[in-house]
Structures are given as structure tokens and as C-alpha cells.
N, C-alpha and C positions, 0 to 999 in steps of 0.2 A: 617436498610439499610445496606446491606453488601458491603463494599468498596473493600475488598481483595477477591481474588479467593479461592474457596475450591474445594475439589474433586468432588462435585456434581453440581457446577454452577460457572460461571465467575462472578466476583465481578463488582461493578458499574463502577469502573475506566476502567477495561479491556473492559467491554461492550461499554462504551461511546467512548473510543479510537477506537474500531473496527468498530462500526456503523458510527461514525463521519468520519472516514477515507474512509469507503465504500462509503459514499455519495459524498466526495471529489473526489475520483477515478472516480466515475461514472460521475461527472461533466467533469472531464479531458477528459475521453474517449468519452463522448458525444460531447464535444466541437471539439475534433480532428476528430472524425467521421463525424459530420456535415460539417466541413471544407472540408474533403475529398469528401463528397458527393455533396455538394452544392456550393463549392467554396467560394469566398469572398462575404459577404453581411453584412448588419449592425448587424444582429443577430450573425452570426459567428464572426464577429469582436469583438463584446462584449465578447463572450464566450472564444474566443482564446486570447483575450487581458488580461484575467485573469489567463491564463495558467502558467505563470512564478511565480506569487504571490502564487497561490494555490499549485504549485509544491513545492515551498520553505516551505510553511506550511505543506505539507505532509511530507517532509523530517524531519522537526522538530517533527512532531507527531510520525513518525515512530521510530525516536530515543528515544523519551519519551515512546513510547509503548514497544520497546525492553528492555529498562531499567526497566519498570514496570513489564514485563513478567520475567525478571531474578530475581527481588525481590520476585515474587510469585512462582518461579519455583518449589519449594517443596511443595507448596500448590496445585498445578494443578494435575489433574489426569494424569497417564502415557499414553503414546502413545499405548502401547501394544506391544505384541511379534509378530514376524513373518513378513511376507510381508506387511500386512495392516499397522502395526506400523512403519515399515521403510519407506513406501510410504508417510505416513502422516508427519513423522519427515522430510524427504527429501523435500517434497513439501512445507513445512512451512519454512524451511531453504532457499529454492530458492526463495520464495515469499519476505521474509525479505531481502535477498540479493538484489533482484531487486528493492524493495521499497526504498533502500538507493542508489543503483548504478544509477538508471534512473535519479533522481533529481540531483545527485552529478554530472553526465555528463553534465546535462543542465547548472548547475553552472559553471562548468569548461568551456563550450562553451562560456557562458556569459562573464566570466572573460577574456578569450582569445580574445574576440571581441573588448576588450578596451572600451566598453561602460559601463556607470555607471549602477548600478541596485539598485533599491529601491522598493522592493515589498511592497504594501500597504503604500507606502510613507515612509518605513523605510529603510534608507541608509544602505546597505549591502556591496556594492562594489563601490569604486571610479572608475571613468574611467580613461584611459590613452591613450596617442597617440600612434597609431599603433595597430597591431593585432598579435597574436600568432598562425600562420597558422598551425603549426605542431600540435597543440592541437584541433584546431576548426574542422578540417576534421574528425579525429577519433570520436570525441565527437558527431558530427552530425551524422555519420554513425551508431554509436551505440545507441544513445538516442531513436530514433523511433523504431528501430528494437527490442531493449530490452523492450520498453514500450509495444509493441504489443504482445511480448512474455509474459510479465506480465499479460496482459488481458487473454491470453489463459490459464495461471495457475490459475488466479482468477476464471475464468469460470469452471475449473475443481474442484477447491476448492468449489464453490457453488454447482456444480453437486454431489460431494461426500458428502457434508452435507445433501443434499436432499435425496441421496440414502440411507445414513445410517439411516435417519429418517423413509423412506418408508419400508426398510427391517427390521426395528426394532433392528438393530445391536447396535446402541446407538443414543441418541438423542442430538447431539451436537448443533442443532438449539435452543432446549429448554434451554440448559445451557448458550448459548450466548444471550438468551432473559431474563436470570436471574431466570428461573424457575428451582427448584430442579429436578434432575433426579435420578432414582434409578440405572440406568446402566452407571456409570461414565466412563466406559472404552473408552479412547481417541484414536480414529483412524480416525481423520478427514481427 
């Protein structure tokens, strides 16, 4: 069992973090999409009710994933040269930035509301009397907009992984599934 990444495939830790986070992000976007489409209902209340806790878990996981990626940086295949390599590098940088920024804004908004926050029963923030309006407004405005922007980038990420597989340029899907590939050129 290969725990660490290699030039020809991602290790077990990277794959587990990637696919686990993908499922949690899918849950988050499905919950908010259902709320937008169907309004308030028992199902959407259940899904949206988990939004803060799942978002906090995602922030923790993205920080772990970023640290793990840095530990494996020299073991991973290079992005490649030219426009495709630049686009892949920039896209991943933007995705990581949004995966940190979006939940951080939600936590800022939560703190500024003065309400206590205990995701999954774990006390993270004590409440206080009052509100910090100067922080709530910008956090409200940016959180949703940046989250939907992240969904667009994630969709592009998926489309490019499929395009690379179909065109034979590189099989990043096989590497993320744990299979060895002969063409490890990385331009996801």
C-alpha cells in the first residue's frame, strides 16, 4: 500500500483526502442548491443544518491536504511547461485559495454574529453579546459568491481531468484512483 505520492500516482493519503473532500463538497453544494430550488423543507433543513459543521470539517481537511501536498511536493509529477502547465498550476492555486477562504469567511461571519458555534458538538466559539456588523456584511456578501465561483472552478477541474483522459494527454483520473500511469505529465 503506497501512502505517499509518486511521479506515477497519488498515494493513499492524497487520494483519501481528495475523494473525501469531493464528497463533502458535493454534499455542501447539493444542500444549498436544493435550498435554492425547493426552499425550506424538512429535507433541506436537515442538509442545510449540517452546512456549518461540514464546512468547518472541510476547512480542517483542506489545511491537512495542503500540508500533505507540501510534504509530497518533490515526489509529485511536475505540472509541465507552457500554457497547460500554467493553467493547471493557477487553477489549483485558486481552488486551494477558495477552499480556505470560503469557510474562513463563514467562520468570521459566525464569530461576528455573537452566537456560539459548536460543530458536531465541539465548542469552537463562545458566544458574546452584540454583533460586529462591519464584518458580517462583507462576509455574507463574499461567502456565497466565492462558494459558487469555487463550484465553477471545480466543474472546470473535473472537465479538464476528463478531457485529459479522453485525449490521451495524461490520465490524471487513473493517478487519483491509485493506478500507475505511464504518462505522468501533470497538467490537470
